[in-house]
C-alpha positions in Angstrom: -7.7 -0.8 -24.5 -11.2 0.2 -23.8 -12.2 3.1 -26.1 -14.6 4.6 -23.4 -11.8 4.5 -20.8 -9.3 6.0 -23.2 -11.5 8.9 -24.1 -12.4 9.6 -20.6 -9.0 9.2 -19.1 -6.5 10.4 -21.6 -2.8 9.4 -21.2 -3.7 6.2 -19.4 -3.4 2.5 -20.4 -6.6 0.6 -19.5 -7.1 -2.9 -20.8 -10.4 -3.6 -22.6 -11.4 -6.2 -20.0 -11.1 -3.7 -17.1 -14.3 -2.3 -15.6 -14.2 1.4 -14.9 -17.2 2.8 -12.9 -17.8 6.6 -13.1 -17.4 8.9 -11.6 -13.8 8.2 -10.6 -10.4 9.8 -11.1 -7.4 8.1 -12.9 -4.2 10.0 -13.2 -2.0 10.3 -16.3 0.5 7.6 -16.9 -1.5 5.0 -15.0 -1.9 1.5 -16.4 -4.8 -0.8 -15.4 -4.6 -4.4 -16.5 -6.9 -7.4 -17.3 -10.1 -7.9 -15.3 -9.5 -5.2 -12.8 -12.5 -3.2 -11.4 -12.2 0.4 -10.4 -15.4 1.5 -8.6 -17.1 4.9 -8.4 -15.8 7.8 -6.4 -12.3 6.2 -6.1 -9.2 8.2 -6.9 -6.0 6.8 -8.5 -3.0 9.0 -8.8 -0.4 9.5 -11.7 2.0 6.9 -12.8 0.4 3.9 -11.1 0.5 0.4 -12.2 -2.7 -1.6 -11.3 -2.2 -5.3 -12.0 -4.6 -8.1 -13.1 -7.8 -8.9 -11.1 -7.4 -5.9 -8.7 -10.5 -4.3 -7.1 -10.5 -0.7 -6.1 -13.7 -0.2 -4.0 -15.7 3.1 -3.7 -14.0 6.1 -2.1 -10.6 4.4 -2.0 -7.6 6.7 -2.5 -4.4 5.6 -4.2 -1.6 8.1 -4.4 0.9 8.8 -7.2 3.4 6.1 -8.5 1.8 3.2 -6.5 2.2 -0.4 -7.8 -0.7 -2.8 -7.0 0.2 -6.3 -8.1 -2.3 -9.0 -9.2 -5.3 -10.1 -7.1 -5.3 -7.3 -4.5 -8.6 -5.8 -3.2 -8.5 -2.4 -1.8 -11.8 -2.0 0.2 -13.6 1.2 1.2 -11.6 2.8 4.0 -8.2 2.1 2.5 -6.0 5.1 1.6 -2.5 4.7 0.1 -0.1 7.6 -0.1 2.5 8.0 -2.9 4.9 5.2 -3.9 3.2 2.3 -2.0 3.9 -1.2 -3.2 1.3 -3.9 -2.7 2.5 -7.4 -3.4 0.5 -10.2 -5.1 -2.6 -11.4 -3.3 -2.0 -9.3 -0.2 -5.2 -8.5 1.8 -6.8 -5.4 3.3 -9.9 -5.7 5.5 -12.3 -3.0 6.5 -14.5 -4.6 9.2 -13.3 -6.1 12.5 -16.2 -8.5 13.2 -17.9 -9.3 9.8 -21.2 -11.3 9.7 -22.9 -12.1 6.5 -26.4 -11.6 8.1 -25.5 -8.3 9.8 -24.8 -5.2 7.6 -21.9 -3.3 8.9 -21.3 -0.6 6.1 -21.4 2.1 8.7 -18.6 0.4 10.7 -15.8 0.4 8.0 -12.5 1.3 9.7 -9.9 3.4 7.9 -6.5 1.9 7.0 -3.9 4.6 6.2 -0.7 3.5 4.4 2.0 6.2 4.4 4.4 7.0 1.6 6.8 4.4 0.4 5.5 1.4 2.5 5.8 -2.1 0.9 3.6 -5.2 1.4 4.9 -8.6 0.6 2.8 -11.3 -1.1 -0.1 -12.8 0.8 0.3 -10.5 3.9 -2.9 -9.4 5.7 -3.6 -5.9 7.1 -6.3 -5.7 9.7 -8.4 -2.5 9.4 -8.1 0.4 11.7 -4.3 0.5 11.4 -1.8 3.0 10.2 1.3 1.7 8.3 4.2 4.1 8.7 6.3 5.5 5.8 8.8 3.1 4.2 7.6 0.3 6.4 8.2 -3.2 5.0 5.6 -5.9 5.7 7.1 -9.4 5.1 5.3 -12.0 3.0 2.5 -13.7 4.9 2.6 -11.5 7.9 -0.6 -10.5 9.6 -0.6 -6.8 10.8 -3.0 -6.2 13.7 -1.7 -2.9 15.0 0.0 0.3 13.9 3.4 0.0 12.2 6.1 2.6 12.8 8.0 4.4 10.0 10.7 2.0 8.6 9.4 -0.9 10.6 10.2 -4.3 9.2 7.2 -6.5 10.3 7.3 -10.4 10.3 5.2 -13.2 11.5 1.6 -13.9 12.8 0.7 -11.6 14.5 3.4 -9.4 12.9 6.1 -8.0 15.2 8.9 -5.7 14.3 12.0 -7.9 13.6 14.2 -5.0 12.5 14.3 -1.7 10.7 14.2 -1.2 7.0 16.1 1.4 5.0 14.2 3.7 2.6 15.9 1.6 -0.2 14.4 -1.6 1.2 17.5 -3.2 2.7 17.5 -4.3 6.4 19.5 -1.9 8.6 22.3 -3.3 10.8 22.8 -1.7 14.2 26.6 -1.3 14.9 26.7 2.0 16.7 24.3 1.9 19.6 21.1 3.7 18.4 22.5 4.8 15.1 22.1 2.9 11.9 23.8 3.1 8.5 22.5 1.2 5.4 25.3 -0.9 3.9 23.6 -0.7 0.5 23.0 3.1 0.0 24.6 4.8 2.9 21.5 6.2 4.5 21.8 7.0 8.2 19.1 6.8 10.9 18.7 7.4 14.6 16.5 5.3 16.9 14.7 7.0 19.9 12.6 4.5 21.8 10.4 2.6 19.4 10.7 5.1 16.5 13.3 5.5 13.8 14.1 8.9 12.3 16.2 9.6 9.2 19.4 11.6 9.6 20.4 11.6 5.9 18.8 9.8 3.0 20.4 9.9 -0.4 17.0 9.4 -2.2 16.1 13.0 -1.3 
């Protein structure tokens, strides 16, 4: 572990090869692994696991108990709420029409990821979108628009293929607009293109 990082951020585990720019915030119980770079004015919550070769750009916010797998870059404009899972090599963007010769730092678009959402490996999230709570983005999907709570998004461009339970299982519709999870027993109600929980055992 880096002695500087350990003294500045007590109760964390930060590998000696990680680069930590100050000022930034890193919560207790967070681990940051090999060759990752946390840039200034970013905020990482408590109990997070930041994998190998992860970049956390300036002014990025990561909530509590998030898991960021290897080779993920979180660019300026990205905000993760609590319990977000980012799979290996998934991609966030922050500019719609990038050009190397034209600076667009004043055009960064915000991407908000709500509590409990999960991203499969190698998926891409186009900036300016909001990912609903407990949404599940399939591996390799390309998200170009807002995702509803509990939406299971698949394909290129991503479309909602089903609903995902809070526990991560796909919900089966056997009662009209009502859903019950076969794995954990959670129950949900669909109204239009939105899904709302009736009872979740995780509460």
